[in-house]
C-alpha positions as MATLAB code, in Angstrom:
seq = 'MRTFMVANPKGGAGKSTLATNLAGCLAQRGWANGDTRVMLGDVDRQQSARAWLSIRPDSVAQISSWELNPGEPARPPKGTTHAVIDTPAGLHGEKLKNLLRLADAVLVPLQPSLFDILATRAFLDDLAELKAAKGTVVGLVGMRVDSRTRAAEQLIRFTETLSLPLLGTLRDTQNYVQLAAHGLTLFDIAPSRVEKDLAQWEPIERWTRLVG';
ca = [
       0.000    0.000    0.000;
       1.201    3.496   -0.882;
       0.263    6.279    1.506;
      -0.042    9.951    0.593;
      -0.293   12.434    3.443;
      -1.689   15.919    2.835;
      -0.290   18.239    5.482;
       0.228   21.861    6.389;
      -0.303   23.123    9.946;
      -1.752   26.375    8.590;
      -5.545   26.345    8.776;
      -7.418   27.002    5.539;
      -4.529   25.955    3.311;
      -6.742   23.727    1.162;
      -5.828   20.358    2.674;
      -9.279   18.764    2.406;
      -9.794   20.020   -1.146;
      -6.451   18.553   -2.174;
      -6.974   15.294   -0.253;
     -10.472   14.556   -1.557;
      -9.550   15.295   -5.164;
      -6.335   13.286   -4.898;
      -8.384   10.353   -3.639;
     -10.832   10.900   -6.495;
      -7.981   10.975   -8.990;
      -6.522    7.706   -7.704;
      -9.945    6.051   -7.473;
     -10.871    7.001  -11.030;
      -7.555    5.610  -12.246;
      -8.287    2.366  -10.405;
     -11.866    2.229  -11.693;
     -10.531    2.394  -15.234;
      -7.771   -0.166  -14.662;
      -9.482   -2.361  -12.087;
      -6.342   -2.668   -9.972;
      -6.580    0.154   -7.416;
      -8.504    0.403   -4.147;
      -8.384    3.792   -2.475;
      -8.965    4.891    1.099;
      -9.405    8.469    2.317;
      -8.853    8.851    6.051;
      -9.011   11.617    8.646;
      -6.761   11.931   11.662;
      -8.762   14.621   13.436;
     -11.885   14.689   15.580;
     -13.993   16.545   13.026;
     -13.875   13.579   10.610;
     -14.752   15.849    7.679;
     -13.476   13.339    5.116;
     -15.713   10.606    6.548;
     -18.675   12.992    6.411;
     -17.843   13.807    2.776;
     -17.622   10.121    1.918;
     -21.056    9.544    3.467;
     -22.680   11.692    0.757;
     -20.614   10.285   -2.097;
     -22.846    8.649   -4.759;
     -22.607    4.894   -5.343;
     -22.431    5.512   -9.090;
     -18.882    6.929   -9.032;
     -15.497    5.356   -8.296;
     -15.467    3.928   -4.796;
     -13.367    5.487   -2.031;
     -13.295    3.772    1.361;
     -12.715    5.141    4.852;
     -10.965    3.705    7.899;
     -12.084    0.260    9.013;
     -13.351    0.740   12.550;
     -13.775   -2.211   14.933;
     -14.533   -1.896   18.667;
     -11.386   -2.026   20.782;
      -9.053   -1.910   17.776;
      -7.127    0.954   16.155;
      -8.459    2.338   12.878;
      -6.884    0.714    9.845;
      -7.287    0.744    6.045;
      -9.723   -1.848    4.694;
      -8.173   -5.086    3.519;
      -6.945   -4.859   -0.065;
      -6.356   -1.102   -0.027;
      -3.626   -0.177   -2.519;
      -3.533    3.599   -1.991;
      -4.331    5.623    1.130;
      -4.777    9.397    1.306;
      -4.513   10.904    4.782;
      -6.122   14.296    5.427;
      -4.490   15.962    8.425;
      -5.722   18.716   10.752;
      -4.416   22.238   11.222;
      -1.772   22.561   13.904;
      -0.229   19.160   13.178;
       3.094   18.856   15.012;
       5.078   16.869   17.564;
       4.584   13.152   18.068;
       1.432   13.008   15.991;
       3.317   14.415   13.006;
       6.210   12.024   13.561;
       3.907    9.009   13.773;
       2.103    9.942   10.565;
       5.367   10.527    8.726;
       6.436    6.974    9.568;
       3.367    5.745    7.689;
       3.633    8.070    4.690;
       5.430    7.350    1.432;
       4.831   10.892    0.185;
       3.666   14.219    1.598;
       1.770   16.803   -0.405;
       1.904   20.294    1.082;
      -0.866   22.660   -0.090;
       0.147   26.301   -0.121;
      -1.852   29.441   -0.817;
      -0.308   32.583   -2.316;
      -0.307   34.775    0.781;
       2.498   35.976    3.024;
       1.042   34.296    6.099;
       0.683   30.955    4.312;
       4.209   31.192    2.944;
       5.691   31.927    6.375;
       3.765   29.092    8.049;
       4.681   26.674    5.289;
       8.348   27.651    5.476;
       8.395   26.828    9.175;
       6.653   23.499    8.539;
       9.103   22.526    5.798;
      12.010   23.427    8.076;
      10.535   21.137   10.737;
      10.157   18.315    8.205;
      13.790   18.673    7.149;
      14.911   18.201   10.760;
      12.711   15.219   11.614;
      14.279   11.790   11.364;
      10.806   10.352   10.750;
      10.667   12.305    7.476;
      13.898   10.875    6.089;
      13.210    9.109    2.805;
       9.700   10.568    2.515;
       9.046   12.326   -0.783;
       7.619   15.845   -0.433;
       5.875   17.943   -3.085;
       4.168   21.343   -3.003;
       0.828   22.255   -4.569;
      -0.271   25.870   -5.008;
      -3.920   26.339   -4.045;
      -6.381   29.036   -5.210;
      -3.748   30.603   -7.425;
      -4.513   33.372   -9.906;
      -1.516   33.441  -12.218;
      -2.211   37.090  -13.122;
      -1.514   38.391   -9.617;
       1.582   39.513   -7.745;
       0.696   37.044   -5.006;
       1.111   34.214   -7.504;
       4.509   35.591   -8.521;
       5.493   35.729   -4.846;
       4.453   32.102   -4.426;
       6.550   30.988   -7.394;
       9.580   32.939   -6.144;
       9.221   31.303   -2.740;
       9.093   27.776   -4.159;
      12.182   28.509   -6.256;
      14.157   28.987   -3.023;
      13.348   25.434   -1.942;
      14.831   22.109   -2.918;
      11.326   20.680   -3.300;
       9.218   20.453   -6.453;
       6.166   22.604   -7.071;
       3.943   19.913   -8.557;
       1.381   22.344   -9.897;
      -0.935   25.224   -9.093;
      -4.708   24.940   -8.853;
      -6.891   27.911   -9.694;
      -9.468   29.529   -7.452;
     -12.770   28.149   -8.756;
     -16.179   27.232   -7.391;
     -15.921   23.858   -9.125;
     -14.220   22.362   -6.067;
     -16.782   23.800   -3.636;
     -19.831   22.805   -5.665;
     -18.615   19.273   -6.334;
     -17.584   18.700   -2.708;
     -21.129   19.561   -1.608;
     -22.306   16.457   -3.487;
     -19.496   14.109   -2.444;
     -17.806   14.474   -5.815;
     -14.423   15.431   -7.233;
     -13.228   16.782  -10.566;
     -12.647   13.211  -11.669;
     -16.248   12.078  -11.198;
     -17.935   14.245  -13.838;
     -17.664   14.803  -17.577;
     -14.129   16.080  -18.314;
     -15.513   18.789  -20.589;
     -17.106   20.486  -17.576;
     -13.785   20.926  -15.732;
     -11.275   20.844  -18.565;
      -9.094   23.671  -17.234;
      -8.908   22.133  -13.783;
      -8.066   18.642  -15.013;
      -5.217   20.123  -17.040;
      -3.785   21.615  -13.847;
      -3.951   18.196  -12.174;
      -1.967   16.402  -14.877;
       1.519   17.060  -13.399;
       0.251   16.136   -9.925;
      -1.139   12.856  -11.233;
       2.144   12.081  -13.005;
       3.987   12.640   -9.731;
       1.699   10.232   -7.874;
       2.469    7.569  -10.459;
       6.207    8.077   -9.956;
       6.069    7.841   -6.163;
       3.123    5.454   -5.824;
];
């Protein structure tokens, strides 16, 4: 099983949007090939991913949640090939270390604002110092990016100072919000309806194939 962790301690960075659509991307790939079983799991009390999965239609590619049995720790369902872990804001310390030991790759969502950049810089510095993160592949994803703005330029300049890849930038669009309200992702509807957004996901999907 390959495990992708979506993490950034900054609240409102776009973690759940990235996690749900990553799970949808992997699930759609598996639905087409018949060889992938995907799980999307929370590690916070709010359990927003589980709530989202509860409204997901049966007619689209299946995404599972944690297998919960009384008296036992949560675990991926048997046969899971890919797990996506959505993490809470404020993730740090032992909880971060324990999750890093499970993760094969970490995707860090980042919005084009000074406060997000500063918080993300601190988080990446912490990752670099943690032994638990050694050998874990890390990639950045720009969230709600308008390429015409100075904020977007600032984001690109920041990522160029790092030794980590910027996998792609996702535009600010209501497509994500409207689809999430119905338990859906970009990958569950006709491609013609979200053509621009799917194009922005192509380099991210290629990266997941390389690491997973």
